[in-house]
N, C-alpha and C positions, 0 to 999 in steps of 0.2 A: 504494500499500501505505498509504502513512505518514498516507493520509488518514484511513485507516478506524481507526488505533490508537483513539480517543480512545472514540470509539461501543464500542468489545470495554472502552473502559476501567468505560464509561459505564455499560453490560452487569453491567458484574463488580461495580460498587458497588449498580446494582438489588437485584443478585440475593443481597448480603451483607444490605442491609438484608430483605428481605425473608425471608430464615434468623435474624434479627435477630428480628421482630415474629411470625415463626412458634414460635419457642422460647421468646419471655415469655408464646403463652396456652398451649404444650405442660409448661414448668414451675412455671407457676401449682396455687394449692393445687384450686383447682378442675377442672381437670383429671383431681387424682384422687381425685377426691371417693366418698364411701362408695355413693352414690347410682347407682354407674357399681356397683360389685359387687353393690348388690343387683337392678337390674333384670340381671346377669348372671347372676341364678340364679333369680331371682321367679314364681313361680307365678299371676299373681294373680286375686283374685274380684271379682266383680263390682261391691261396693264400692270395691274398692282399684283398679280400671279407673276406674267413673265420679270419684275421687276426684282420681286423680291426671290424669287429662286434663281434668277441667274446671280444675283451676290450671293446668295449663300453657295450656288453653287463654286460660287470667285473663293472660298476659303477655306467650305469639305477640300477644291483640288490641292490648294497647297500645301491643307493637316496630313492627305493622305503620302504627299512627297515625305511630309516631316516623317511620318509616323513611321515608313518603309528604311526611313535612315536610321530614326532612334533604334532602330532594331538592330543594324550595326553597332551600337555603341553598347547596346548590352552584356553586362556578363554572361555566360554561356550561362549559369546556371537561374539569369530574367531573358533571358531571350525566349522563351517559346511564350511570358507574354504578353511579348506584345508581336509577334507571328499569326498568333491566330485569329485576330484583329486584321490586320496587313490581310490575311490569306481572304478574310469575310469583303470588306471593300474590295478587293477585286473579284469576286464573283463565286469563290471558293473553287477555283482550278478552273471555272465559265465565264468566262469573260464579258459575254451575253448576258451576265447578270452582275451586275458589276455597278456599284450603287449613282456613279454619275449617268448611267443609262438611264437608270431607275428614278433620277430626282429631274429628267431632260424629258423621260418617260409621259409623267407629269404632269407637265410646262404643257405636252403634244397633246394630252387628254382631257388639259383646261380651254381649249381650241387656242393655245400661244404656236405662232408659227416660228419653224426656226429661225426667218430672219426678226423676231420682233423679239424675240429673245435673246440671241446675239447684238442687234440695237441697242440693250440694254445696259448705261451707265455704269461704273463700278461704279460706288460711292466713296467717299478718301477715308470714312469712318473704316470702312472694308481692311483700304491698303495696309490704315493703323493699323489696325487688329493682327493682319498678316505678320508685318513689322517686327509688334513686339512680342507676340508668340514664338517667331521666330526662336529670338535669342533664348527662349527658355526652353524649346526644344533639343536647338543646338548650344549649349551653351559657350562662348566665350571665356576669354581668361579673363571677364574682368569683372566678375561674381565678387558680392562685396566679401570680404576678411572674417566677417562678423561668424558666419557661416562658419569654420573654424576647416577642419581638411575638407577642404572641398569635392563632391564627388558628382564630376558632371551627367553621368547615369542619374545618378539620386534624382536631380534639379528636373533634368529632361521626362522623369518616371512621375514625378511631379503635375509639370504639363500636362501628360496623356491620362492623367488622371483626372485633375479641372477638367478637360473637356468633353472623357465621358460620361465624370458627372453629370456634368449640364447635360449634354446631349438629352440625355432621358427625358427633361421638362418641354426643351427646345421641342422634339421632336412630339410629344406626347401634344402639346398648344398645337404644331404646323396643323396636325390630322384636325382638330377640332378645327380649326379654321376651311382645312380642306373638307370636311364632311357636309358644311353648308354647298361644296361642289358635288355631293354627291362621290365625293373619293376616299371616302374613311377606310376603304378597303384597299385603297390602290399600293402596291409590293412595296412601292420606298414605303410605306410604313411598319411592314415588319420590326423598322428599326427603336422602332417603338417597345418591342423584344428584344429585340438586337441589343441597344443599348444597356439594356439592364446586365445582357450575360457581360460586354463589356466593358462596364466600370466595374462586377468583379472582377474580373481579369486586374484593370488598373487597380484597384486598389491592392489586390495582393500582391505585382509587379511595384507598387508603394510600401508595400509593411516587410516589403523581402530588404529595402535599402534602410528602411527605420531601424532595424536591428542592433543597427549598426552605428558606431559613435559615428557624432553630427551628420548619420543619414538623414532624421526625420526635419532635422533644419535643411538640410535642402529641398528635400521633398515639399516641404513648406512653403519654399521660395521659386521651386516651380510652379508648386500650385496654384498662389498666388497672386501669382505673374500670370500666368494665363485668364485668371477667372478678374482682372483687373485690365487684361486685353479685351476680354466678352463682353466690357460694358461699351467698349467704341464698336465691337462687333453688333449688337444689339443695339447701336444708337443707328449705326447705318444700314442696319435692317428693315429699321423703322422708319429711320426717315424716306426709303424708296416703296417700301410700301405704302404707307399716309401722300406717294406724290405722284397724285394718277397722271404728269406733264412722264413722268420718267424713262417713257417708252419715245426714243427720240431715234432720226434714221442716219442707221450708219455712213459715216463718212470717210 
């Protein structure tokens, strides 16, 4: 019986750390952004659909490549947490099922033409998000000394965790908005379930590093950096969704 005690203590500590990371995400300003209130009530026009999905696609495309790069940054024992996510993003071995194609098919099913979709401008806040988030997905050498012994992979793990935890809410509210177009069961909204799985994997990834000295600090740093960046992301998505003139002629 006594031999099991350390395992129980370790389990309690791991749950405490997990709850702490969940609380960081839940209590951050981005979790209560006005974008979610808008999606809760919005009846989207085709112009709004085009602008919203075009800008969502722009940020998601960059995050996929950053996630792919992150797999190569991980120590051997942590690679598996990232690879399953990457494989899913790219269609689980069938590229015709990739997530970008699913997003664009949602736009086409709403009656948005490819020309309308690709003529939408990318809001500056989306670019600001991409620039900010990239520094946490692929941290350089300018991390603060207060983190102690810097573990770049742990910072990346925190960044991934922030993205996956907020993605659950993003897809749930996007599904509500598109349900008014009769598309609540579109294949892209399988993400509502998929992101729960991804969030579990990303939390396991974060906890892998949180067990090490200074690891939790680095995970928190990466998480908070991307959560802060998400405010700009949601600012941009809300701005284009509210602007009925967001679709312009391609030049």
